[in-house]
C-alpha positions in Angstrom: -23.4 -35.6 9.4 -26.1 -33.1 8.4 -25.3 -30.9 11.5 -21.6 -30.9 10.6 -22.3 -29.9 7.0 -24.6 -27.1 8.1 -22.0 -25.7 10.6 -19.4 -26.0 7.9 -21.6 -24.0 5.5 -22.1 -21.3 8.1 -18.4 -20.9 8.7 -17.7 -20.8 5.0 -20.4 -18.1 4.5 -18.9 -16.0 7.3 -15.4 -16.3 5.8 -16.7 -15.3 2.3 -18.6 -12.3 3.8 -15.6 -11.2 5.8 -13.3 -11.4 2.7 -15.8 -9.4 0.7 -15.9 -6.7 3.4 -12.1 -6.6 3.6 -11.9 -6.3 -0.3 -14.5 -3.5 -0.3 -12.7 -1.8 2.5 -9.4 -2.0 0.6 -11.0 -0.7 -2.6 -12.4 2.3 -0.8 -9.2 3.0 1.1 -7.2 2.9 -2.2 -9.8 5.2 -3.8 -9.5 7.7 -1.0 -5.8 7.5 -1.1 -6.0 8.3 -4.9 -8.2 11.3 -4.2 -5.9 12.4 -1.4 -2.9 12.1 -3.8 -4.8 14.0 -6.5 -5.7 16.8 -4.1 -2.1 17.0 -2.9 -0.8 17.2 -6.5 -3.4 19.9 -7.3 -2.3 21.9 -4.3 1.4 21.5 -5.3 0.5 22.5 -8.9 -1.3 25.6 -7.6 1.8 26.6 -5.6 4.1 26.1 -8.6 1.7 28.1 -10.8 1.6 30.9 -8.2 5.5 30.9 -7.9 5.9 31.0 -11.7 3.4 33.9 -11.9 4.9 36.0 -9.0 8.5 35.1 -9.6 9.1 34.8 -13.3 12.8 35.0 -12.8 12.8 31.6 -11.1 13.5 28.9 -13.7 11.4 25.7 -14.0 14.5 23.6 -13.4 14.9 25.3 -10.0 11.2 24.6 -9.1 11.6 20.9 -10.0 14.7 20.8 -8.0 12.8 22.3 -5.0 10.1 19.6 -5.4 12.5 16.8 -5.5 14.4 18.2 -2.5 14.0 16.3 0.8 14.5 19.4 2.9 11.0 19.1 4.4 12.0 20.3 7.8 13.2 23.7 6.5 10.0 24.1 4.5 7.9 23.3 7.6 10.0 25.9 9.5 9.3 28.5 6.9 5.5 27.8 6.9 5.5 27.9 10.7 7.3 31.2 10.6 4.2 32.6 8.8 1.9 30.8 11.2 0.9 28.0 8.8 0.6 24.4 10.2 0.9 21.7 7.6 -1.7 19.6 9.3 -4.2 22.5 9.2 -4.1 22.9 5.4 -7.8 22.7 4.5 -7.4 20.7 1.3 -5.4 18.0 3.0 -7.3 18.1 6.3 -10.6 17.4 4.7 -9.3 14.3 3.0 -7.6 13.1 6.1 -10.8 13.5 8.1 -12.8 11.6 5.5 -10.2 8.8 5.5 -10.2 8.6 9.3 -14.0 8.5 9.4 -14.2 5.7 6.9 -11.6 3.6 8.6 -13.4 4.1 12.0 -16.8 3.3 10.5 -15.6 0.3 8.5 -13.8 -1.1 11.5 -17.0 -0.6 13.6 -19.0 -2.4 10.9 -16.7 -5.3 10.9 -16.8 -5.5 14.7 -20.6 -5.3 14.7 -20.8 -7.9 12.0 -18.7 -10.3 14.0 -20.8 -9.6 17.1 -24.0 -10.3 15.2 -22.5 -13.5 13.8 -21.5 -14.7 17.2 -25.0 -13.9 18.6 -26.6 -15.8 15.8 -24.3 -18.8 16.3 -25.0 -18.8 20.0 -28.8 -18.6 19.5 -28.6 -21.5 16.9 -26.4 -23.5 19.2 -28.9 -23.0 22.1 -31.8 -24.0 19.9 -30.0 -27.1 18.7 -29.0 -28.0 22.2 -32.6 -27.7 23.3 -33.8 -29.9 20.4 -31.1 -32.5 21.1 -32.2 -32.6 24.7 -35.8 -33.1 23.6 -34.8 -35.9 21.3 -32.8 -37.6 24.1 -35.9 -37.3 26.4 -38.1 -38.8 23.7 -35.7 -41.7 23.2 -35.7 -42.3 27.0 -39.5 -42.3 26.9 -39.6 -44.8 24.1 -37.1 -47.0 26.0 -39.6 -47.0 28.8 -42.2 -48.1 26.3 -44.1 -44.9 26.3 -45.3 -44.5 22.7 -47.9 -41.7 23.3 -45.6 -38.9 22.2 -46.5 -36.0 19.9 -43.2 -34.8 18.4 -44.0 -33.8 14.9 -42.1 -30.8 13.6 -43.0 -28.4 10.8 -39.6 -26.9 10.2 -37.1 -28.2 7.7 -33.7 -28.3 9.6 -31.8 -31.5 10.3 -32.9 -31.9 13.9 -36.5 -31.3 13.0 -36.3 -34.0 10.3 -34.7 -36.3 12.9 -37.6 -35.6 15.3 -40.1 -36.4 12.5 -38.3 -39.7 11.7 -38.3 -40.5 15.4 -42.0 -39.8 15.5 -42.6 -42.2 12.6 -40.6 -44.8 14.5 -42.6 -44.2 17.6 -45.9 -44.6 15.7 -44.5 -47.8 14.2 -43.4 -49.2 17.5 -46.8 -48.3 19.0 -48.6 -50.1 16.3 -46.3 -53.1 16.7 -46.8 -53.0 20.5 -50.6 -52.9 20.0 -50.4 -55.8 17.5 -48.2 -57.7 19.8 -50.7 -57.2 22.7 -53.6 -58.1 20.4 -51.6 -61.2 19.2 -50.9 -62.3 22.8 -54.6 -62.0 23.6 -55.5 -63.8 20.4 -53.0 -66.5 21.2 -54.3 -66.8 24.7 -57.8 -67.1 23.5 -56.7 -69.6 20.8 -54.9 -71.8 23.3 -58.0 -71.7 25.5 -60.2 -72.7 22.6 -57.9 -75.5 21.5 -57.6 -76.7 25.1 -61.4 -76.7 25.3 -61.7 -78.5 21.9 -59.2 -81.2 22.8 -60.5 -81.7 26.4 -63.8 -83.2 25.3 -62.5 -85.9 22.9 -59.6 -86.7 25.1 -61.9 -87.2 28.0 -64.2 -89.4 25.9 -61.2 -91.5 24.7 -59.9 -91.9 28.3 -63.3 -93.0 29.6 -63.8 -95.5 26.7 -60.3 -97.0 27.1 -60.8 -97.3 30.9 -64.1 -99.2 30.2 -62.4 -101.6 27.7 -59.5 -102.2 30.2 -61.7 -102.6 33.2 -64.2 -104.9 31.5 -62.3 -107.7 29.7 -65.6 -109.6 29.4 -67.3 -106.7 27.6 -69.6 -107.6 24.7 -67.8 -107.7 21.4 -70.3 -105.3 19.8 -69.9 -102.7 22.6 -66.1 -103.1 22.4 -66.2 -102.5 18.6 -68.4 -99.4 19.1 -66.0 -98.0 21.6 -63.0 -98.7 19.3 -64.8 -97.1 16.4 -65.7 -94.0 18.5 -62.1 -93.8 19.8 -60.8 -94.0 16.2 -63.2 -91.2 15.1 -62.2 -89.0 18.0 -58.5 -89.5 17.2 -59.1 -88.7 13.5 -60.9 -85.5 14.6 -57.9 -84.5 16.9 -55.6 -85.3 14.1 -57.5 -83.0 11.7 -57.5 -80.2 14.3 -53.7 -80.5 14.8 -53.0 -80.6 11.1 -55.3 -77.6 10.5 -53.5 -75.6 13.2 -50.1 -76.5 11.7 -51.3 -75.4 8.3 -52.6 -72.1 9.7 -49.3 -71.6 11.5 -47.3 -72.2 8.3 -49.5 -69.7 6.5 -49.1 -67.1 9.2 -45.3 -67.5 9.2 -45.1 -67.5 5.4 -43.3 -70.9 5.5 -46.0 -72.7 3.5 -44.8 -73.7 0.0 -47.1 -72.8 -2.8 -46.4 -74.5 -6.2 -48.3 -72.4 -8.7 -49.5 -74.1 -11.9 -52.5 -74.0 -14.2 -55.7 -75.5 -12.5 -58.9 -76.4 -14.3 -61.7 -75.2 -12.1 -64.1 -77.9 -13.3 -61.6 -80.7 -12.3 -61.0 -79.0 -9.0 -64.7 -78.8 -8.1 -65.2 -82.5 -9.2 -62.5 -83.6 -6.8 -64.0 -81.4 -4.0 -67.3 -83.3 -4.5 -65.4 -86.7 -4.4 -63.8 -85.7 -1.1 -67.1 -84.9 0.4 -69.1 -87.8 -1.2 -69.9 -89.5 2.2 -71.5 -86.4 4.0 -73.2 -85.5 0.7 -74.8 -88.9 0.5 -75.7 -89.0 4.2 -77.6 -85.7 3.9 -78.9 -86.5 0.4 -77.8 -83.1 -1.0 -77.9 -82.2 -4.7 -74.7 -80.6 -5.9 -75.5 -78.5 -9.0 -72.4 -77.5 -10.9 -72.4 -74.8 -13.6 -69.5 -73.2 -15.4 -67.3 -73.0 -18.4 -63.9 -74.5 -18.9 -62.0 -71.8 -16.9 -58.6 -72.0 -15.3 -56.5 -70.2 -12.6 -52.8 -70.2 -11.7 -52.5 -71.4 -8.2 -51.4 -74.3 -5.9 -53.7 -77.2 -6.6 -53.5 -79.0 -3.3 -54.0 -75.9 -1.2 -56.9 -74.7 -3.3 -58.5 -78.1 -3.1 -58.4 -77.8 0.7 -59.8 -74.3 0.6 -62.8 -75.1 -1.6 -63.4 -78.4 0.3 -63.6 -76.5 3.6 -66.2 -74.0 2.2 -68.4 -76.7 0.6 -68.1 -78.8 3.8 -69.4 -75.7 5.8 -72.3 -75.5 3.4 -73.2 -79.2 3.9 -73.0 -78.9 7.7 -75.5 -75.9 7.7 -77.9 -77.2 5.1 -80.9 -79.4 5.8 -81.2 -82.8 4.3 -82.4 -83.0 0.7 -81.5 -79.4 -0.1 -79.4 -78.1 -3.0 -75.9 -76.7 -3.0 -74.9 -74.7 -6.1 -71.3 -74.3 -7.4 -70.7 -72.0 -10.4 -67.6 -70.5 -12.0 -66.8 -68.0 -14.7 -64.0 -65.7 -15.8 -63.3 -62.3 -17.4 -60.2 -60.3 -18.3 -59.7 -59.3 -14.7 -60.5 -62.3 -12.5 -61.8 -65.9 -12.3 -64.9 -66.2 -10.0 -66.2 -69.2 -8.1 -69.6 -68.9 -6.3 -70.7 -71.5 -3.8 -74.3 -71.2 -2.6 -76.4 -73.3 -0.2 -80.1 -73.4 0.8 -79.2 -73.7 4.5 -80.2 -72.0 7.7 -78.1 -68.9 7.0 -75.8 -66.8 9.2 -76.8 -64.1 11.6 -75.8 -60.5 10.8 -73.7 -60.2 13.9 -71.9 -63.4 13.0 -71.3 -62.7 9.3 -68.5 -60.1 9.9 -66.6 -62.6 12.0 -67.1 -65.7 9.9 -63.5 -65.9 8.7 -62.0 -65.3 12.1 -60.3 -68.4 13.5 -62.0 -70.2 16.4 -65.1 -68.0 16.0 -68.3 -69.9 16.5 -71.6 -68.3 15.5 -75.1 -68.8 16.9 -75.9 -71.4 14.3 -72.6 -73.3 14.5 -72.7 -77.1 15.1 -71.4 -78.5 18.4 -68.4 -80.1 16.6 -67.5 -76.8 14.8 -64.1 -75.4 15.8 -64.0 -72.3 13.7 -60.8 -73.2 11.7 -62.0 -74.3 8.3 -63.2 -71.0 6.9 -60.3 -69.1 8.4 -57.9 -71.5 6.8 -59.7 -71.2 3.4 -59.5 -67.4 3.5 -55.7 -67.6 4.2 -55.1 -70.0 1.4 -57.2 -68.1 -1.2 -55.4 -64.8 -0.3 -52.0 -66.5 -0.7 -53.0 -67.3 -4.3 -53.9 -63.7 -5.2 -57.6 -64.1 -4.4 -60.2 -62.9 -1.9 -63.4 -64.2 -0.6 -66.6 -62.6 0.6 -69.7 -64.0 2.2 -73.4 -62.9 2.2 -76.3 -64.7 3.9 -80.0 -64.5 4.8 -81.5 -66.4 7.7 -83.5 -69.4 6.5 -82.7 -68.7 2.9 -79.0 -69.7 2.6 -75.4 -68.5 2.4 -73.3 -67.5 -0.6 -69.5 -67.6 -0.8 -68.0 -65.6 -3.6 -64.3 -66.2 -4.5 -62.3 -64.1 -7.0 -58.8 -65.0 -8.2 -57.3 -61.9 -9.7 -55.3 -62.2 -12.9 -51.8 -60.7 -12.9 
């Protein structure tokens, strides 16, 4: 559409210029004709004056009659008798020469103008054809999944703009291709990690079930221990599958978040209740400090996010140590800080701590690397963000901020 409009504008411009040249031409021709007529009238007036002076007996009526007479051939014969050619009269000849020169030069100007216009149109057409062929070549390269193209243009015509847009699309496709490749590698790694995580408990369950089946006379206590361990392993697999499903929902934006006002103190109290058994086992002291602050978020999702973080602190903190949970707010955000006195996180691991399936040097054998990744996703969905800092043998701090809209 842009090319058609531009060609149309060029044609209209040519027509306008041509019309202007024709009008100017016509004005000059009319002007020359007027001068020619004036010179002719002056010549005739001189002749009449000379006749009146030399022949006073001739009456004015007779002179007018002569002027209006159409006997031009007889007059020409008389002039020729005395060797005078009408076409050679200087006053008239000069004007005729000027008129002829103008007509020739103006016609030549028009011809040259049209030749120049044709040349310009041909050059532009050639350039446009070249650019169109380049664009077709680029599109063919893109179809072959070659995104390493440098096709930026600095000019402002339509085809250059099209090439620039094509370049933007190429960059976007390249980024998507890179992300897709990265996603495929990540998916492959995730599947391998999940397979590895499931392989051990499933093998244990299979061995214990085979023992129960093959030994009908097994001691009751041993049988109960096997059943208890099978149940524990099944619960762990169930947790892993549910966590993966939650992550999948968050990644695909299909998770439903019901936002409502949440009292942080109530939320933290329920987190501690959920983790009461591991807290009691490791004899941790949970020290809570904070005002009566609130956030707007989904309660159940945030309960899971904070639970996963505190659970991570419990797993990496020695028995009898303290875990601190504090919260406060200002006009910009509400902040929750969770701090432990645990073994800390290595510098190389801290930048990967929120990546799914990542296991650091100090991770426990049962760690999968899902909990913190899930917490980060949940917090970000509710307009928040989380950062982590840590020192070896001193502890780890998680700082969460929920931004106020």
